[in-house]
N, C-alpha and C positions, 0 to 999 in steps of 0.2 A: 262886746269889747272886753268886759271883765273876764268872761269865760276864756277868751283867747289868751289873756294875760296869765290866767291860772294854768292853762295848758303849757305855755312857754316855761313857766316856773317849774312845773312838774317835769317837763322834758330836761330842763337844766339839772334838776336833782338826779334824775335817772342817769344823765350823762356823767355827772360827778361821781356817782356810785360806780358806774362802769369803769371810769378812769382809775378809781381806787383799786378795783379788782384787777385791772390790767397792770397797775404798778406792783401789786402783790405777786401776780404770776411772773412778771419780769424779774423781780428780785429773787423769786424762787429758782427760776431758770438760771439766773446768774450764779447763784450759790452752787447749784448742781454742776454748772460748767467749770466753776473754780475748783471743785473737788476732783473733777475728771481730768482737768488739764494742769493740775498742780505740778506734775513732773515736767511739763513743757515750759511753764512760766519760770523764767530765770530771775528776773529782777523787775521791780516796779519802782518808778521814781518816788523817792520818799516824800517829796513835797506835794505830790498829787493826791487828790482824794481817792479813796478806794473805788476802783473801776468796776468791781464785781458786786458791790453791795451798796446801794444808795438808800437812804432813808425814804420812807413813803410819807408824803405829806398829803393828808386828805384835802380834797378840794371842797370848799364850802359853797354850795350853790347860792348865788346872789342874784338879785334882780338886775338884769343888764340895763344900763342906761343908754346904750347905743347898740345898733345892730352888729357892731364889730365884736367878734369872739376872739378871746386870747388864744394863742396857739397852745395846744396841749403839750404837756411835758413829754420828753422822750422816754420810752421804755428802756431800761438798762439792757445792754447787750445788742441794741439795734445798731448796725454799722453805719447807716446812712445819716444819722443825726445825733452825734454825740453831744452831751451838754458842755457848756463852756467850762474850761479848766480841767476837763477829764483827760487823762493820759492813758493811751493804749499800752498794754504790757509789751515789753521788748522781748521777742523770742529769738533765741539763738540755738544753734546745734549743740546738743549736749556733748561735752568733751569725751573722747574715747578713754575708757578706763585703762589703767596699766595692765600688763599681762597677768600680773599676780592677782588682780581684782576680778578677772573674768571667771565665769562660773566653771568650776572643775579644773582650772589651770594648776593650782597648787597640788591638787590631788594627783593629777597626771604626772607632774614633775616628780613628786615624792614616790609615786608608784614605779616609774621608770628607773629612778635612781636606786630605789630599794631592790628592784629586780636585778640590776647590774651588779650591785654590791653583793647581793645574795649569791648570784652565779659565780662571781669571783671567789667568794668564800668557799663555795662548794668545790670549785676547782682546786683551791689551795688545800682544802681538807683531803681530797683524793690524793693530791701529790704528796702531802705530808704523811698520809697513811702508807703510801708506797715506800717513802724514804725510811720511815721508822719501822716498817714491817708490822704495822698494826693489822690484826686479823689476817685471815687467809684471803687470797684473791677472790675466791667465790663469795665470801661474806662481804667483802668490799663492794663487789658488783651488786649483790643483793640489797645492801644498804642504800646504794645509789638509786636502784630501781624503786625501793620503798620511799625514798625522799622525793623522787620525781612524782610518784603516784600521790604522795601526801600533798605536794604543792598543787597539783592539778585538782585534787579533791578539795583542798582549801579554797581554791578559786570558785568551785561549785558552791561551797557553803556560803561564802561571802556574797556571791551572786544571788543566791536564794534569799538571804536575809535582806539584801538591798531591794530586791523585787517586792518582797512582802511589805516593805516600808515605803514603796514608791520612789526610791532613790536609785541613782546609777552613778558609778565612778569607774576609774581605770584600775582600781585595786584588783578585782577578780581577773582582769586580763593580764595584769603584771604577774600575779601568782601563777596562772596557767602557763604563760610564756616562759617563766622561770622553770617550771616543772618540765616542759618539753625540752628546754635547753639542757637540763640535767639528764634527761633521757638520751639526748644526743651524746653527752659525755660518756654515758654508759656504753653506747654503741662504739664509740672510739676505743673504750677500754677493752671490750671483748674482741675487737678486730685488730686494731693497731698495736695496743700495749701487750695484751696477753696472747693474741693470735688464736683464740678459741674457735672462731668461725671464719670461713673464707670471706674474701672481699665482697663477692657478689651477694652472699648471705647478709653481710653487714649493711650493704646498700638496701637490701630488701627490708631489713628491720627498720632502717632509718626512714624508708618510704612509708612503712606502716605507721610509724610514729607521726610523720608529717600529715598523713591522711587523717588520722584521728584529730590532730590539731586543727586541720582545715574544716572538718565536720563540726567541731566545737565552735570554731569561729563563725561558721554559717548559722549555727543554731543561736549564737549570741548576737549575730549581726555585728561582729567586731572586725573591722578591717585591720586594726592594729595587731590583733592576735594572728590573723592570717599572714600578714606580712612578716612578723617575727618568726612564725613557724617555717615559712618557705625560705626565708633568708638563712635561718639556722641550718636547715637541712642542706641547702645548696652549698653554703660555705663549708659544711662539714664533709662533703663528699670527697674532696681531695685528701683530707686528713685520714679518712677511713681507708682509702685505697693506697695512700702513700705516694701516688703519682697521678698525673693527668693522662687521659687517654679515652678510649672508647667506652669503658665502663662508666666513667664519670659523665660523659656526654649523654649516654643513654639514660642514666639515672636522672639527670636534669630534665630530660624530656618527659619522663614519667611524672616527676614532681610538678612540672609545668602543666601537664594535662590534668593532674589532680586538682591543682589550684584553679584551673579554668572551670572544671566541673563544679567546684565549690561555689562559684559565684557567676562565672561568665563575664567577668570584668565589668559588669553593669553597676555603675556607681562606686566602684572600688578602683580608682586609677592607680593608686600606689601598689595594689596587689598585682596589677598588670605589669608595672615596672619591676617589682620584686621577682616575679616568676619568669621574666624574659631577659632583662639586661644581664644579671649575674650569670644566668645559664648560657647566654650568648658569649659572654667573656670566657667561660670555661671551655666551651666548644672551640673557640678561636685559639685558646692556649693549647688545647689538645691537638689541634691541627698543626700549630707551630712546632710542637714537640715531635710529633710523628713525621712531619715534613723534614725536620732537621735530620732525622735518621735516614731519610731517603726512601721511606716506605709509608707513604700516606695511606690511610685506610679508607675504604669506601663506606665504613660505618659512620665516619664523620659526616659524609654527605647525607646519610639517612637521618642522623640526629639533627643536622642543620635544617634539612627539609621539614622534619616534623616540628621543630621549633618555629619555623616560618609559618607553617600551616596553623599551628596553635595561636600564634600572634595574629594571624589574619582573622581567624574565627573570633578571637577575643575583641579585636578592633571593630569588626562588623557588629558584634553584639553590643559593645559599648556605644558605638555610633547610633544604633537604633534606639538605645535607651536615652542618650544625651546627644543632641545634634551638635553641640559645641565641643565635643570631645576631640582633643588633639594628642592625647597620650597614646591612644591606639595607633595613630600614624607613626609616632616616634618609635614605639616598640616594634612595629612591623618593619620599619626601615632598618633598625638595628639587627633584627633577626635575619633579614634578607642579606645583610652584609656578610654574616657568617656563612650563608648558603653560597653566595658568589665566591667567597674565598675558598670554601671547600671544593668547589668545581675548579677554581683557578690553579690549585696546586697539583692537579692531575695532568695526564697527558693531553695532547692537542685534541684528539678525537673526543674523549670524554668531556673535556673543557668546553669545546664548541657546542657539542650536543646539549650539555647541561645548561649553558647560557641560553641557547635557543628554546629549550623546554621551559625555562623560567620566563622568558619573554612571552611565549604563547600562553602559558598558564595565567600570568597576570593580565594579559590582554583579554582573555576569556573572563577572568574575574571582574575586570572593569566593566565589561559588557553586561555581566549577570547582575552585579551589584548596583548598576545605574538605574535599574527599573524594578518594579514590583515583581514578585512578592518579597524579595530580599531587600531591595533598595527603595529609593535612592539613599545611598550612604552619605555622610557629611562630605563637603567639598575637600577638606584637607586629606581625608582618607582616600577619596577617589583620585586626587592629584598624586598622592604617594604611590598608589597602585599603578597608575599610568606611567609615572616616572620610572618606577622599577622595571616595567615592561620595556620602555624605550631604552634605558641604559643596558639592560640585559641583551636586547637585540643588537645594539651597537657593539657590545663586547663579543657577542657571537660572531659578528661579521669580522671584526678586527683580529680575532684570535684564529679563525678558521679559514677565511677566504684567502686565496693566493694573492700575493702582493700586487699583481697586475689588476686584480678585480676588487680590491678593498674599497675603493671609491664607488665602484658600481654597487657593491653590496650595501654600502651606507645609503646611497641614493634609492635603492630598492626599498630599504627600510623606511626611509622618509616618505616614499611614494605610498607604501602600504598604510602607514598611519594617516596620511592625508586622505586616502580613499576611505579609511574607517571613519574619519571625522565627517566626511560628506555623507556617509551611510547612516551613522548613528546620530549626527547632528548634536553631538555632545561637546560642551565647552572644554571639559577635561581632556577628551580625546584630541580636541583642537590644540590645546596647550602642548600635549605630548608631540603632536605632529609638528608644531612650530619649533619645539626644541630639537627634534631630530632633523628638521629642515635646516636649522642653523648649523648643526654639525656637518650636514651634507654639503652645505654651501662652502664652508671652510675647506672641507676635503676636496671639493670640485675646483678650487682655485689653482690646483696644480696644473690644470690644463690650460687656462688662458695665460698664465704666467710663462708657460713653456713656449707659447706662440708669439712671443714678443721679438724673438731673435731667431734667425734662420738656423744657426748651429744647434740651438736647443730643440727647435722644431724637428730637425732631422732625426734626433735621438729619441724623440717622444713617441709614445704608442698612439698613433692616430686612430687606430680601430677602437680602442677603449675610450679615447676622447670623444669620438663620434657617438658611441653608444651612451656614454655618460651625459653628453649634451642633450640627447633626446630624453633621457630620464630626468635630467634637471629641469628641462622645459615642462615635462609632465608634472613634476613636483610644484613648480610655480603656478601652473594652471589649476591644479587640484587645490593648492593652498588658497588661492583667491576664491575659488568656488566654495570651499568649506567655510571661509569667513563670511561669504554671502548667505549661506543657508543656515548657519548656526544662529540661534536667537540670542539676543542680549548683547550683541557686539555693537559698540558705538559707530556712528556714521563716519567719523573721521578715521577710525581704524580701518573700516572697509575701504575708504578712499586711498589711504596710504598703502594698504595691501595690494590694491589693483595697480597702483603706480610701481610698487616694488616688483610685482609679478611681470609687468610690462618690461621693466629694465632687465630683469633676469631672463626673460624670453629673448630679448634682443642680444644679450651677451652670449647666451647659449647657442643662439642661431649663428652668430658670427663664428664661434668656435667650431660648430658643426660644418659650416661652409669651408673654413680653412682646413679642417680635417679631411673633408672630401677632396679638396685641392691637393693635399699632401698624398692621399692614397692614389689619386689619379696620376699625380706626378711620379710617384714611385713605380707605378705600373708602366709608365712611359719612359722611365729612367730620366725624368726631368723634375726632381724634387724641388729645386729652387723655383722653377716656373710655376709649379703647383702651389707653392707657398705664396708667391706674389699674386697669383690669380685669385687665391682664396681671400687675401686681404682686400684686394680691389673689389671683389664681389660682395664682401661684407659691408664695405662702405656704401656701395650701391643699394644693397638690401636695406640698410638703415635709412637711406633717403626715400626709398619706396614706402617704408613704414611711416616715415614722417608725412609724406603726401597722403597716405591713407588716413592718418589721424586727422589731418586738417580737413579733408573732405567728409570724413565720417562724423566729425563734430557738428557739421551744419545740419545734419538730419534731425537732431533733437536739441531743443533749446536748453534742456537741463544739463547736458554734458558738453555744450559748445565751449564754454570757457576752459574747462579742464582739457579737452581735446586740443584746443588751440595752443595752450601752454605746452602740453606734451609734444605736439607736433613741431612747434618752433624750437623747443629745447632739443629734440632729437636732430633736427636739421642743424642746429648749432654744433652739436656733438659730432655729427658727420663731417661738417666742414672743418672742425678742429682736428679730427683724425686725419682728414685729407692733407692738411698743411703741416701738422706736427709729426705725424707718423708715416703716412703713405709717401709724402714728398721725400722723406729721408730713406725710406726702406725700399719702395718700389723703384724700378728703373725701366727705361726703354718704353715699349709699347704699353705695358700695364699701367705705368704712371700716367701716360697720355689718356688712355681709355678711362681711367678712374676720374681724372679731372673733367674730361668732356662729358661723360655720362652723368656725373654728379651735377655739373653745371646745367646740363639740359633738364635734368629732373627738377632742379630748383626753379628754372624758368617755367617749366610745365606746371609745377605745383602752384606757383604764384598765379599763373593765368587761369588754371582750373578753379582755384579757390575764389578768385574774383568773380568768375562766371557763376559759380555755385552760390556765392553770397548774394549776387544780384537776383537770382531766382528765389531766394528765401525772403526777399524784401516784399512788403505788400505793394500792390500797384498804386501809382499816384492817382489822386482823385481828379477827375476831369470836370471842367466847368461847362 
């Protein structure tokens, strides 16, 4: 018995020693955590004891007087059992520092301000030297070149010193950008002020200066320097030439291509904006100036097409680098506007051909970039490409098709995009098809509105109405099919599309029947009778479709409710047309036939539906 008691005491001593070691480890961990999380801990209640460091109280092993063992103290930092009176630190988000407290903010502001002030001073110095007659012109230009080179060289020196010390600031970029701006001022002096070199040579010199700036920006990985270099050269071009026109447009294309080669727009969205938007504006201004003279140049089309191609390449490159890129889509849309305007100011043949070529080119681009190895590109870019294709196709139809066949051309466009959506099973193509289908639907309304009254129907082109009705029905069918085959479309959208396609099919079929009636009536010199017969047959056709829906829905339980609703709704529409339109419009035998046939179809539909419903019910159990 005494040996067992000694063993118990020995175990208690070892337990107390282990607890002391655990307390020491816990306090050490708490102190380490406090030092690591000091930046996150904002405030601790002043009245609470220190939660990160608790004194260690050694446990003295005593002889237990009962088998009950006191619960051990909690190790500091354990989340599940905090000691009484302990207050956890309150953690809050650190407040955002002011802009001037952010790293490098003050340096950038001072660098940009210094660059602007220095550039203004250089410009004022050149102007003053010209006014006062200081030095000869050759020396002034030479001093300007030397100053520009010195500023760029100073940027290299500052950059080298910062790199050796492991620092980085905006000062080297500001110095280099100021130097290139001074170089542009020299280009203006030798071309516009003194006239020493032709305008084309001046643009070439400016392009060379810009290319060196872009190469330096790529070497330094400085988007700011690239943007300032491109903007300076682009805005300089009209000053060098003294006017807007083809020379400026072609210069902006060369500059945009150089900027694209410098980086490919990957990770530099502001460079994409700087090399595209101002250039597009200059091309548009050049088109406006030449078009005002009545002699628009085809070089504007080449410049706009090149800008559009460069914007497309840059957008695809940026999209592959960053999936969330939207700047490329915006720059592509802006560049395409200049291309469409360039085609729009020319004659009808070139305008229509140009719009059609743009539509086809962007349709092919959408197909190529939607799959590997180039794609898939981000959804915003794919949507922009598809939208440009659709808009260009509609513009081609409206500008080149004869007035009689404008609606037909729009419907053919919508039909083509719907077929492409079925073939490619692309949601972007489906959206483009839906947009063109909406435009086609609005254009098609000219036919049914003309068949409301006999006088308008006489003057309407029944042949084009019949052909357009067949095309519209095809658009509705292919549209519903494309929604069914494209993945990711919600079920309720598919259901609504089927209903819309059914309604469109019924409307187009009615217009087609009335068109046939008018054509037959014209051939028989009985246009009025053909018009009335067409309306009567359209009402009967709707009733037949209603009966088919009611019987067809009984064949499958999944579509029974929808078919029943559609069938009853169509029957109600047919009866409403019978009483509200046919009763007032039709006369004589056609009115009688319409009412009798519709009534008999209603009775037959009800009887057939009742019999079909009985056949679908399970047989009653026999006893």
